[in-house]
C-alpha positions in Angstrom: -64.2 -34.4 -59.4 -64.0 -38.2 -59.0 -64.0 -40.0 -55.7 -60.7 -41.8 -54.9 -59.1 -43.5 -51.8 -57.2 -40.2 -51.4 -60.1 -37.8 -51.3 -63.3 -39.6 -50.2 -64.0 -40.9 -46.7 -67.3 -42.5 -47.9 -65.5 -44.6 -50.6 -62.8 -45.7 -48.2 -65.4 -46.7 -45.5 -67.5 -48.7 -47.9 -64.7 -50.5 -49.7 -62.1 -50.9 -47.0 -64.4 -52.1 -44.2 -64.8 -55.7 -43.1 -68.3 -55.9 -44.6 -68.0 -57.2 -48.1 -71.8 -57.2 -48.7 -72.0 -53.4 -48.7 -69.6 -52.7 -51.6 -72.5 -52.1 -53.9 -73.2 -49.0 -51.8 -70.6 -47.2 -53.8 -73.2 -46.9 -56.6 -75.1 -44.4 -54.4 -72.1 -42.1 -54.1 -72.8 -40.9 -57.7 -75.9 -39.2 -56.4 -73.7 -36.8 -54.4 -72.4 -35.3 -57.6 -75.8 -33.6 -57.9 -75.0 -31.5 -54.8 -73.8 -27.9 -55.1 -70.2 -27.9 -56.4 -69.0 -25.8 -53.6 -70.3 -28.4 -51.0 -68.7 -31.2 -53.0 -65.4 -29.4 -53.3 -65.4 -28.6 -49.5 -66.1 -32.3 -48.8 -63.2 -33.5 -51.0 -60.7 -31.0 -49.5 -61.6 -31.8 -45.9 -61.8 -35.6 -46.6 -58.3 -35.5 -48.1 -56.9 -33.9 -44.9 -58.7 -36.5 -42.7 -57.4 -39.4 -44.8 -53.9 -38.1 -44.9 -54.0 -37.7 -41.1 -55.4 -41.2 -40.7 -52.5 -42.5 -42.7 -50.0 -40.6 -40.6 -51.3 -42.0 -37.4 -51.7 -45.6 -38.7 -55.5 -45.5 -38.8 -56.0 -46.2 -42.5 -57.0 -49.8 -41.7 -60.0 -52.1 -41.8 -61.0 -51.6 -38.2 -61.1 -47.8 -38.5 -63.0 -47.9 -41.8 -65.5 -50.4 -40.4 -66.1 -48.1 -37.4 -66.6 -45.1 -39.7 -69.0 -47.1 -41.9 -71.0 -48.3 -38.9 -71.1 -44.9 -37.2 -71.8 -42.7 -40.2 -71.9 -44.2 -43.7 -74.8 -46.6 -43.3 -77.1 -43.7 -42.3 -75.7 -41.5 -45.1 -76.3 -44.1 -47.7 -79.8 -44.6 -46.4 -80.5 -40.9 -46.9 -79.2 -41.1 -50.4 -81.4 -44.1 -51.1 -84.4 -42.1 -49.8 -83.3 -39.1 -51.8 -83.4 -37.1 -48.6 -80.8 -34.5 -49.7 -81.8 -31.9 -47.1 -80.6 -34.2 -44.3 -77.6 -35.5 -46.2 -75.4 -32.5 -46.3 -75.5 -31.9 -42.5 -74.9 -35.6 -41.9 -71.8 -35.6 -44.1 -70.5 -32.4 -42.6 -71.0 -33.8 -39.1 -69.1 -37.0 -40.0 -66.2 -35.0 -41.4 -66.1 -32.6 -38.4 -66.1 -35.6 -36.0 -63.3 -37.3 -37.8 -61.3 -34.0 -38.0 -61.5 -33.8 -34.2 -60.8 -37.5 -33.7 -57.7 -37.5 -35.8 -56.5 -33.9 -35.0 -56.9 -32.4 -38.4 -56.2 -28.6 -38.4 
């Protein structure tokens, strides 16, 4: 499966934030394809729902993505750079869970 603006919180946060200098961080997302397919599939399904809800409530904007990037994605990308995959999955799940709560995803 390929990351798109419709199914990947991480991609949105990196490319739609106000920080142009971190766009190269998208290169690190390819490392996530090495994770278990069930985990990757779960991430895409849950991310799709979060992104859809963000669009519904008008939160698919630069300010929201910059906040998500600052709160979660910078640390996640750092874990990828360090190849610390044991910490990575719980961090990603935590991000998704927090965003599901914030945006009222069922």
